[in-house]
N, C-alpha and C positions, 0 to 999 in steps of 0.2 A: 303412473305415479304411486309411490309407496306411502300413501297418506295414512296417518294414524287416526282411527275413528274417535269421535268426541268422547265416548264413554271409556276410552283408554288413556285419557289425558292425565289420570292420577290426581283428580281434584275432588274426590268424594262425590262424583256425579254419576257413578256407575249405575246402570239400570234405571235411571230417571228418564221416563218418556211420557209425554213430550217434555223435552228440556225447556225450562222456563227461566228466562233472563228478564229481570225487571229492576226498576229504580227510576229516579227522575231523569227527565231529558237533560237538565243542567243541574250541577251542584251549585246552589245559591248561597246557602249558609250552612254552618256545621249542624245546627239544630234541624234544619230542613232535610239534610242528607240522612241524619240518624233516624229521624221519625219516619221518613219515606222508606228507607231500607229495612228498618226493623218491621215496619208494617207489611212490606211485600214478603219478607221472610216468614212472617206468621201466616201468610196466605198461600204459601207453597212454592215460592220462587227458589230456584236452585243456584242461581248466580246473580250477584248484584251488579248493577251498572249505574254510571252517572257520567254526564258530559262535563269534562274538565275544561277542555278547549272547545269552543263552539264556532265553526266556520259559518259566518253570516254573510248574506248577500250585501247588506248595507253596513258601512263602517261604524255608524253610530248605534248599531244594535248591540244587545248584550252578547259579548263574545266569550263568556265563561270567566270563572274566577281564576283559572290557571293553576299554577303549582301549589298555591296555598290550599287548594281543595283536595290534593292528593292524600294527605293524612286523614281527611274526613272519611273518604271512601274506604281507606285501609282500616280505620277504627270501626266502621260499620261492619266490615267483614269479620273483624275480630269478635265483635259483640254477638254476631249472629252465627258465626262458624261457617260462613259461606265464602266461596271464592269471589273475587271482585274483578271487574273489567272496565277499561277506559278506552276511548278513541285516541289514536295518535295519528298525526298528519305530517310530521317531519322528524328529523333526527333529534332535535332538542326535546321534543315531547317524549320520545323513546328514552332518552337519557334520564330525564326527570322521573318518568314512571318506573324505570328499572331501579332507581335509587330507593324507591319505596316498595320494591318487590311486588308490583301489581301482578296478579295471577294470569290475567288474560288481556290481550289487546284486541281492538278491532279497527279496521280501516274503513273510513267513511266513503260515501258515494262520490264526494267531490275530490277525494284523493285518488280513488281507483281510476278515475277518468284521466289522470295525469301520470304517464309512465315514468317521468323524471322523479316525481314525488314518491311513487311506489318504490322505485329503485333506492331512493335515499333512505326510506324507512326499512327496506329489506337489508341494506348494508348495515344500518344501525342495529338491527336485530340479529345479525350474523353471530352464530355460536351460542345464542341464548336458550334455545329450545323452548321458547315461550309459545303457548297456544295462541292462535290468531284467527279471528273471523274477518272475512273480506266481503264488504258490501258490494252489490252490483253497481256499476257506474250509473250516473244520472240518466244518460241516454241509453236506449235499448241496443247496446253493442256487445254481443256475446264475446267477440274476440278480445275486446278490451278487458272484460272480466277474466277470461281465461289467461290472458297475458299477465295480469296482476298476480293471479294464483301461481303461474309458472315462475315469476320473478322471486316470489317468496320461497317457493320450493327449491329453486336453484341456489338460494341463500342458505340452504340447509335446514329450513323449517319444514317439519312434517306433520305437526299438529295444526292442521289447517281445516277450515270449514267456511262455507259461504253464508251470507245473509241476503235474503231477497227482500228489498224494501220498495219495489216498484220503480217505475220509470217516469220521468218528467216529460210529458207530451202536451201539445197545445190544447187538447181536449181530453181530459182525464176524468171528467165527471162520471159518477158522483165522488170519485176518489181524489185525493191530493196527488197521488202518483199511480198511474195505471198499473195493475198487477202484471199483465202479460205473462201469465203463468207458463206459457209455452217456453219462455227463455230459460228460467231455472230448470225446468224439466229437461230441456235440451242440454243444458250444462251437465246435469247428472248423467245423461246418456253419453256425452262426450268424455266425461271423466268418471268412469265407473269407480264406486267406492267413496267418491267425494260427497260429503254430507252438506245439506243446506237447511238452515232454519229460516223462518219467516218473521219479518218485522211489520206486523199489521199497523202499528202506530203511524209509520211514515207512508204506508200505502193509503190508509184511510184519511188521515188529517183531521178526523173528528171521531170522538169516542163512541158515537152511536153505531158506527159500522164495525167496530173492532171484533165483536163476538162472531159476526158472520164471516169475516175474512180469516180469523183464527181457525174457525171450524173448517173452512175450505182448505186451508194450508194442511191441516192434519189429514183431511180426506185425500189430499194429493201426496201423502207420505213424506211431508217435511218432518225433519227430526226434532224441531222445537220451535219456540216462539220467543220473540223479544218484544215486550210490551212496556211502554213507559208509564210509570206510576208516580204520583206526587202527593204529598200529604194534603196539599191545598191547590189542586190543579187550576182552579179558576183564577188564582193569583200567581201562577207560574211565570217566571221571567222569560221563558221561551216555549213555543209550541203548546200553549195552554189548552187549545181545543182538542188535542189528540191524547192528552194524558188522563188517566183515571186515578181515583183514590186507591189505596191498598185494598179497601173493602170491595171496590169496583173490580179490581183485578181478581179478587177471590171469587166473585160471582161469575166472571167470564170462565175461569178455570173450572169451577164447579159444574157448569153447564156444558162443557165440552164433551162431545161423544167420541170416545177413543175406539176407533174402528180397527179391526184386525186386518193387517195387510198380508198375512200368511193364511193359507186355507188348509185345514186339517180334516174336516168332516168329509168322509168319502162320498156321501150323497150330494153335498154341495159341489165338490170337485167334479163329479160326473155330470151334474146339470150344467155347470159352467163350461165344461169341455164340449158338451153338445152344442151350446150356444156359440162357443168360440169357433167350432167347425163351420157353423153357418156364416160367421164373420169372415173366416178365411175364404169361403166360397164366394161371398159377396165381393171381397177385396180382389179376388182373382178376376171376377167379371168386370169390375171397375177398371183394373189395369189393362185388361184386354180391350175394353171399349176405348180407353184413352189412347192405347197404341194404334187402334184402328183410326181414331180421329186424327192423329198426327200423320198417319199415312195419307189420308185424304187431304190434309193441309199441305203436304208436300206436293201432291198432284196438282192442287190449286196453285201452288208456287210455280210449278213448271208451266202451267197455262198462263199465269201472269207474266212470266219471263218471256215466253214465246210471243205474247201480244203486247209487250212493253207496258204492263199495267203495274202501278205501285202496289207495295205490299199492304199498307194500311188502308182499308176502306171504312172510313169512320161511320158512315150510315149503317153499314152491315154490322159493325161492332156494337153500335148502340142498340140495334135490333136484338142481337144475341143477348146482350147484357140484360135488357128489359124482359124478354120472354123467358130466359132461363131462371131469372130471379123469381118470376111468377111461378114457374114449375117447382122451384125449391121451396117456396112458401107453402104450396099445396102439400108438399112432402114433410111439412113441419120442420124445415131447416131454417136456421136463423139468417137474417139478412147479412150479418157480418160474415158468417161462414160462406154463404153463397157468393158474396162479392169477392172475398179473398180467393175462393176456389176458381171462379170465373176469370179473375185477373191472372192467376197463375197459369191456367190453361191457355189463355190468350197470349201470354208472354211466351210460352213454349211454342205455340203455333207460329208466332212471328219469328222466333229463333229458327224453326224448321224451314220456313219460307226464305229467310235471309240466307241460310246455308245453300238452298237451291239457287238463289240469285247469284251467289258468289262462286258457284262451282266452276263456271267458265273462266272467271278471272284467276281462280286457283290453278286450273290446268294450264292456262297461258303462262303463268309465272313458273310452273314446273318446266315447261318447254324452254323458257329463257335460261 
Protein backbone atom coordinates (compact mmCIF):
# COMPACT_ATOMS: atom_id res chain seq x y z
CA UNK A 1 0.00 0.00 0.00
CA UNK A 2 1.22 3.48 -0.90
CA UNK A 3 0.06 5.11 2.34
CA UNK A 4 0.93 8.77 2.99
CA UNK A 5 2.43 9.24 6.50
CA UNK A 6 0.56 11.46 8.96
CA UNK A 7 3.21 14.17 8.91
CA UNK A 8 2.84 14.55 5.16
CA UNK A 9 -0.88 15.31 5.26
CA UNK A 10 -0.26 19.05 4.85
CA UNK A 11 -2.05 20.16 8.02
CA UNK A 12 0.75 21.99 9.83
CA UNK A 13 1.48 18.93 11.97
CA UNK A 14 4.86 18.16 10.41
CA UNK A 15 7.46 17.14 12.96
CA UNK A 16 4.98 16.88 15.83
CA UNK A 17 5.78 13.76 17.87
CA UNK A 18 3.98 12.34 19.58
CA UNK A 19 0.99 13.66 17.68
CA UNK A 20 -1.64 14.76 20.22
CA UNK A 21 -5.33 14.82 19.35
CA UNK A 22 -7.65 16.13 22.04
CA UNK A 23 -11.04 17.64 22.74
CA UNK A 24 -14.32 16.61 24.32
CA UNK A 25 -15.89 13.20 23.88
CA UNK A 26 -19.07 14.95 22.75
CA UNK A 27 -19.84 18.43 21.51
CA UNK A 28 -22.53 19.53 23.98
CA UNK A 29 -22.80 23.31 23.66
CA UNK A 30 -20.92 25.92 21.69
CA UNK A 31 -19.41 27.35 24.89
CA UNK A 32 -18.28 23.91 26.08
CA UNK A 33 -16.63 23.12 22.73
CA UNK A 34 -14.81 26.48 22.59
CA UNK A 35 -13.56 26.34 26.16
CA UNK A 36 -12.46 22.70 25.92
CA UNK A 37 -10.72 23.11 22.56
CA UNK A 38 -8.99 26.37 23.43
CA UNK A 39 -7.88 24.75 26.68
CA UNK A 40 -6.28 21.70 25.02
CA UNK A 41 -4.70 23.90 22.35
CA UNK A 42 -2.98 25.86 25.11
CA UNK A 43 -1.73 22.56 26.60
CA UNK A 44 -0.05 21.37 23.41
CA UNK A 45 -2.69 19.53 21.36
CA UNK A 46 -2.00 19.44 17.62
CA UNK A 47 -5.46 18.41 16.36
CA UNK A 48 -8.87 19.14 17.87
CA UNK A 49 -11.59 16.49 18.12
CA UNK A 50 -15.23 16.40 19.21
CA UNK A 51 -17.97 13.80 18.86
CA UNK A 52 -20.75 15.26 16.71
CA UNK A 53 -22.73 12.04 16.29
CA UNK A 54 -22.44 9.56 19.17
CA UNK A 55 -23.35 5.89 18.59
CA UNK A 56 -24.88 4.80 21.90
CA UNK A 57 -25.93 1.32 22.99
CA UNK A 58 -29.25 2.52 24.44
CA UNK A 59 -31.57 4.73 22.34
CA UNK A 60 -32.45 7.12 25.18
CA UNK A 61 -28.80 8.00 25.82
CA UNK A 62 -27.26 11.24 24.56
CA UNK A 63 -26.47 10.58 20.90
CA UNK A 64 -24.79 13.86 20.08
CA UNK A 65 -25.98 17.26 18.94
CA UNK A 66 -25.47 16.35 15.29
CA UNK A 67 -25.12 18.84 12.42
CA UNK A 68 -25.64 21.99 14.54
CA UNK A 69 -22.35 21.21 16.32
CA UNK A 70 -20.24 21.17 13.14
CA UNK A 71 -19.79 24.97 13.00
CA UNK A 72 -18.71 24.91 16.65
CA UNK A 73 -15.71 22.65 16.04
CA UNK A 74 -14.87 24.56 12.86
CA UNK A 75 -14.85 27.84 14.78
CA UNK A 76 -12.70 26.26 17.49
CA UNK A 77 -10.20 25.30 14.80
CA UNK A 78 -10.26 28.83 13.38
CA UNK A 79 -9.63 30.39 16.80
CA UNK A 80 -6.76 28.09 17.67
CA UNK A 81 -5.28 27.64 14.21
CA UNK A 82 -5.46 23.85 14.58
CA UNK A 83 -6.98 21.26 12.23
CA UNK A 84 -10.20 19.61 13.41
CA UNK A 85 -11.57 16.08 13.14
CA UNK A 86 -14.93 14.38 13.66
CA UNK A 87 -16.27 10.82 13.59
CA UNK A 88 -18.45 9.77 10.65
CA UNK A 89 -20.49 6.57 10.45
CA UNK A 90 -22.56 6.92 7.27
CA UNK A 91 -22.83 8.83 4.02
CA UNK A 92 -25.02 11.59 5.46
CA UNK A 93 -22.40 12.29 8.15
CA UNK A 94 -19.74 12.57 5.46
CA UNK A 95 -21.88 14.88 3.34
CA UNK A 96 -22.59 17.21 6.27
CA UNK A 97 -18.95 17.27 7.42
CA UNK A 98 -17.66 17.95 3.91
CA UNK A 99 -19.93 21.00 3.64
CA UNK A 100 -18.07 22.48 6.61
CA UNK A 101 -14.71 21.37 5.20
CA UNK A 102 -13.75 19.34 8.28
CA UNK A 103 -10.02 18.64 8.02
CA UNK A 104 -9.86 15.01 9.19
CA UNK A 105 -12.37 12.22 9.68
CA UNK A 106 -12.26 9.16 11.88
CA UNK A 107 -14.15 5.87 11.75
CA UNK A 108 -15.34 4.52 15.08
CA UNK A 109 -15.05 0.97 16.37
CA UNK A 110 -18.76 0.29 15.91
CA UNK A 111 -18.47 1.26 12.23
CA UNK A 112 -15.25 -0.63 11.52
CA UNK A 113 -16.93 -3.86 12.57
CA UNK A 114 -19.54 -3.48 9.78
CA UNK A 115 -18.17 -3.86 6.20
CA UNK A 116 -21.41 -2.47 4.74
CA UNK A 117 -21.09 0.73 6.78
CA UNK A 118 -17.38 0.99 5.95
CA UNK A 119 -18.06 0.68 2.25
CA UNK A 120 -20.82 3.31 2.44
CA UNK A 121 -18.45 5.80 4.07
CA UNK A 122 -15.66 4.88 1.64
CA UNK A 123 -17.94 5.53 -1.33
CA UNK A 124 -19.02 8.88 0.15
CA UNK A 125 -15.36 9.91 0.58
CA UNK A 126 -14.35 8.85 -2.93
CA UNK A 127 -12.28 11.57 -4.61
CA UNK A 128 -12.03 13.83 -1.54
CA UNK A 129 -8.42 13.13 -0.51
CA UNK A 130 -9.46 13.65 3.12
CA UNK A 131 -7.20 12.24 5.85
CA UNK A 132 -8.85 9.41 7.73
CA UNK A 133 -8.16 7.57 10.99
CA UNK A 134 -9.67 4.09 11.35
CA UNK A 135 -10.30 2.70 14.82
CA UNK A 136 -9.95 -1.00 15.50
CA UNK A 137 -13.22 -2.98 15.59
CA UNK A 138 -14.81 -3.60 18.97
CA UNK A 139 -13.83 -7.27 18.95
CA UNK A 140 -10.19 -8.40 18.54
CA UNK A 141 -10.46 -9.21 14.83
CA UNK A 142 -7.37 -8.08 12.92
CA UNK A 143 -8.78 -9.12 9.56
CA UNK A 144 -11.81 -6.84 10.04
CA UNK A 145 -9.49 -3.94 10.80
CA UNK A 146 -7.32 -4.62 7.77
CA UNK A 147 -10.43 -5.09 5.62
CA UNK A 148 -11.69 -1.63 6.58
CA UNK A 149 -8.31 -0.09 5.76
CA UNK A 150 -8.31 -1.82 2.38
CA UNK A 151 -11.82 -0.59 1.55
CA UNK A 152 -10.80 3.03 2.11
CA UNK A 153 -7.54 2.56 0.23
CA UNK A 154 -9.43 1.04 -2.70
CA UNK A 155 -11.67 4.13 -2.66
CA UNK A 156 -8.60 6.21 -3.51
CA UNK A 157 -7.81 7.43 0.02
CA UNK A 158 -4.10 7.33 0.84
CA UNK A 159 -3.92 9.60 3.89
CA UNK A 160 -4.82 6.76 6.25
CA UNK A 161 -3.82 5.84 9.80
CA UNK A 162 -5.15 3.63 12.58
CA UNK A 163 -6.41 4.29 16.09
CA UNK A 164 -5.91 1.62 18.73
CA UNK A 165 -8.72 1.95 21.28
CA UNK A 166 -8.66 -1.50 22.82
CA UNK A 167 -11.09 -4.40 22.56
CA UNK A 168 -14.33 -5.20 24.33
CA UNK A 169 -13.96 -8.51 26.15
CA UNK A 170 -15.88 -10.13 28.98
CA UNK A 171 -13.04 -9.52 31.44
CA UNK A 172 -11.01 -6.42 30.62
CA UNK A 173 -10.29 -5.27 34.19
CA UNK A 174 -8.79 -2.90 35.14
CA UNK A 175 -9.52 -1.39 31.73
CA UNK A 176 -12.72 -0.52 29.94
CA UNK A 177 -11.33 -2.18 26.82
CA UNK A 178 -8.38 -4.56 26.97
CA UNK A 179 -5.35 -3.16 25.10
CA UNK A 180 -4.12 -6.42 23.54
CA UNK A 181 -1.09 -4.52 22.24
CA UNK A 182 -0.05 -7.48 20.11
CA UNK A 183 -2.89 -6.80 17.64
CA UNK A 184 -1.92 -3.26 16.55
CA UNK A 185 1.73 -4.35 16.53
CA UNK A 186 0.80 -7.21 14.18
CA UNK A 187 -1.18 -4.74 12.06
CA UNK A 188 1.95 -2.63 11.62
CA UNK A 189 3.93 -5.73 10.71
CA UNK A 190 1.34 -6.78 8.14
CA UNK A 191 1.06 -3.26 6.67
CA UNK A 192 4.59 -1.78 6.66
CA UNK A 193 4.48 2.01 6.78
CA UNK A 194 0.94 2.16 8.16
CA UNK A 195 0.95 4.35 11.25
CA UNK A 196 -1.15 3.83 14.38
CA UNK A 197 -1.93 6.19 17.24
CA UNK A 198 -3.35 5.15 20.61
CA UNK A 199 -6.63 6.18 22.26
CA UNK A 200 -5.94 5.69 26.00
CA UNK A 201 -9.32 7.24 26.92
CA UNK A 202 -11.32 4.33 25.50
CA UNK A 203 -8.81 1.72 26.63
CA UNK A 204 -8.86 2.95 30.23
CA UNK A 205 -12.42 4.13 30.78
CA UNK A 206 -11.15 6.09 33.79
CA UNK A 207 -8.81 9.04 33.91
CA UNK A 208 -6.59 7.57 36.63
CA UNK A 209 -5.05 5.07 34.18
CA UNK A 210 -4.51 7.43 31.23
CA UNK A 211 -0.91 8.46 31.95
CA UNK A 212 0.27 4.86 32.32
CA UNK A 213 -1.34 3.68 29.08
CA UNK A 214 -0.19 6.78 27.17
CA UNK A 215 3.40 6.11 28.24
CA UNK A 216 3.16 2.45 27.26
CA UNK A 217 1.87 3.43 23.82
CA UNK A 218 4.87 5.70 23.24
CA UNK A 219 7.24 3.01 24.50
CA UNK A 220 5.72 0.69 21.89
CA UNK A 221 6.41 3.25 19.14
CA UNK A 222 2.86 4.46 18.50
CA UNK A 223 2.88 7.68 16.50
CA UNK A 224 0.52 9.65 18.71
CA UNK A 225 -2.25 9.85 21.28
CA UNK A 226 -5.95 10.69 21.25
CA UNK A 227 -7.02 11.87 24.70
CA UNK A 228 -10.48 13.16 25.54
CA UNK A 229 -10.57 16.44 27.47
CA UNK A 230 -13.54 18.44 28.71
CA UNK A 231 -13.71 21.80 30.46
CA UNK A 232 -15.90 20.18 33.16
CA UNK A 233 -15.47 16.39 32.86
CA UNK A 234 -17.42 15.52 35.99
CA UNK A 235 -20.55 16.93 34.34
CA UNK A 236 -19.87 15.65 30.82
CA UNK A 237 -22.89 14.29 28.94
CA UNK A 238 -20.98 11.17 27.84
CA UNK A 239 -17.99 9.16 29.11
CA UNK A 240 -17.40 11.49 32.06
CA UNK A 241 -15.08 9.08 33.89
CA UNK A 242 -12.48 8.90 31.13
CA UNK A 243 -12.14 12.61 30.33
CA UNK A 244 -9.64 15.02 31.87
CA UNK A 245 -9.59 18.79 32.12
CA UNK A 246 -7.29 20.67 29.73
CA UNK A 247 -4.91 21.17 32.67
CA UNK A 248 -5.07 17.41 33.33
CA UNK A 249 -4.12 16.81 29.72
CA UNK A 250 -1.19 19.16 30.13
CA UNK A 251 0.08 17.24 33.16
CA UNK A 252 -0.07 13.93 31.27
CA UNK A 253 1.82 15.36 28.30
CA UNK A 254 4.40 17.07 30.49
CA UNK A 255 5.25 13.84 32.30
CA UNK A 256 5.57 11.65 29.21
CA UNK A 257 9.02 10.24 28.62
CA UNK A 258 9.82 10.47 24.91
CA UNK A 259 12.16 7.59 24.25
CA UNK A 260 14.31 7.31 21.13
CA UNK A 261 13.35 4.42 18.84
CA UNK A 262 16.47 4.86 16.72
CA UNK A 263 19.95 4.09 18.09
CA UNK A 264 22.98 6.16 17.10
CA UNK A 265 25.48 5.73 19.97
CA UNK A 266 28.09 3.15 18.77
CA UNK A 267 28.65 1.77 22.28
CA UNK A 268 24.94 1.27 22.84
CA UNK A 269 24.60 -0.34 19.41
CA UNK A 270 27.47 -2.74 20.16
CA UNK A 271 26.07 -3.71 23.55
CA UNK A 272 22.61 -4.32 22.12
CA UNK A 273 24.00 -6.36 19.24
CA UNK A 274 25.86 -8.58 21.71
CA UNK A 275 22.66 -9.19 23.68
CA UNK A 276 20.64 -9.70 20.48
CA UNK A 277 23.08 -12.40 19.38
CA UNK A 278 22.33 -14.20 22.62
CA UNK A 279 18.59 -13.81 21.92
CA UNK A 280 19.12 -15.29 18.45
CA UNK A 281 20.96 -18.27 19.95
CA UNK A 282 18.21 -18.79 22.54
CA UNK A 283 15.52 -18.59 19.85
CA UNK A 284 17.37 -21.16 17.74
CA UNK A 285 17.47 -23.51 20.74
CA UNK A 286 13.77 -22.96 21.40
CA UNK A 287 12.78 -23.70 17.80
CA UNK A 288 15.00 -26.79 17.76
CA UNK A 289 13.43 -28.02 21.01
CA UNK A 290 9.91 -27.39 19.68
CA UNK A 291 10.70 -29.25 16.46
CA UNK A 292 11.97 -32.19 18.50
CA UNK A 293 8.84 -32.08 20.66
CA UNK A 294 6.61 -32.29 17.59
CA UNK A 295 8.62 -35.20 16.19
CA UNK A 296 7.97 -37.05 19.45
CA UNK A 297 4.30 -36.04 19.31
CA UNK A 298 4.03 -37.62 15.84
CA UNK A 299 5.65 -40.83 17.12
CA UNK A 300 3.06 -40.87 19.90
CA UNK A 301 0.42 -40.34 17.24
CA UNK A 302 1.56 -43.44 15.34
CA UNK A 303 1.51 -45.46 18.57
CA UNK A 304 -2.01 -44.28 19.37
CA UNK A 305 -3.14 -45.10 15.84
CA UNK A 306 -1.68 -48.62 15.96
CA UNK A 307 -3.34 -49.27 19.32
CA UNK A 308 -6.63 -47.50 18.55
CA UNK A 309 -6.13 -44.86 21.25
CA UNK A 310 -7.81 -41.45 21.10
CA UNK A 311 -5.68 -38.34 20.49
CA UNK A 312 -6.72 -36.29 23.52
CA UNK A 313 -5.78 -37.76 26.89
CA UNK A 314 -7.26 -35.19 29.27
CA UNK A 315 -5.51 -36.43 32.39
CA UNK A 316 -2.12 -36.15 30.69
CA UNK A 317 -2.89 -32.68 29.31
CA UNK A 318 -3.92 -31.43 32.78
CA UNK A 319 -0.69 -32.81 34.20
CA UNK A 320 1.41 -31.06 31.54
CA UNK A 321 -0.47 -27.79 31.96
CA UNK A 322 0.02 -27.78 35.74
CA UNK A 323 3.67 -28.85 35.91
CA UNK A 324 4.86 -26.62 33.03
CA UNK A 325 3.12 -23.60 34.52
CA UNK A 326 5.02 -24.24 37.73
CA UNK A 327 8.28 -24.42 35.74
CA UNK A 328 7.43 -21.16 34.01
CA UNK A 329 6.73 -19.45 37.31
CA UNK A 330 10.15 -20.44 38.62
CA UNK A 331 11.62 -18.85 35.51
CA UNK A 332 9.76 -15.58 36.28
CA UNK A 333 7.40 -16.01 33.32
CA UNK A 334 3.88 -14.68 33.74
CA UNK A 335 0.91 -17.03 34.06
CA UNK A 336 -0.72 -15.41 31.02
CA UNK A 337 2.32 -16.07 28.84
CA UNK A 338 2.77 -19.62 30.14
CA UNK A 339 -0.89 -20.49 29.53
CA UNK A 340 -0.90 -18.99 26.02
CA UNK A 341 2.35 -20.76 25.11
CA UNK A 342 1.29 -24.14 26.48
CA UNK A 343 -2.07 -23.96 24.73
CA UNK A 344 -0.35 -23.11 21.42
CA UNK A 345 2.09 -26.02 21.81
CA UNK A 346 -0.75 -28.40 22.71
CA UNK A 347 -2.78 -27.22 19.73
CA UNK A 348 0.13 -27.93 17.40
CA UNK A 349 0.70 -31.35 19.00
CA UNK A 350 -2.95 -32.27 18.40
CA UNK A 351 -2.63 -31.06 14.81
CA UNK A 352 0.46 -33.22 14.26
CA UNK A 353 -1.22 -36.31 15.73
CA UNK A 354 -4.41 -35.68 13.75
CA UNK A 355 -2.36 -35.64 10.55
CA UNK A 356 -0.88 -38.98 11.54
CA UNK A 357 -4.35 -40.42 12.21
CA UNK A 358 -5.59 -39.21 8.81
CA UNK A 359 -2.62 -40.48 6.76
CA UNK A 360 -4.23 -43.85 5.98
CA UNK A 361 -7.56 -42.25 5.04
CA UNK A 362 -5.75 -39.85 2.72
CA UNK A 363 -3.84 -42.66 0.99
CA UNK A 364 -7.05 -44.64 0.51
CA UNK A 365 -8.72 -41.66 -1.12
CA UNK A 366 -5.76 -41.26 -3.48
CA UNK A 367 -6.10 -44.92 -4.55
CA UNK A 368 -9.81 -44.44 -5.22
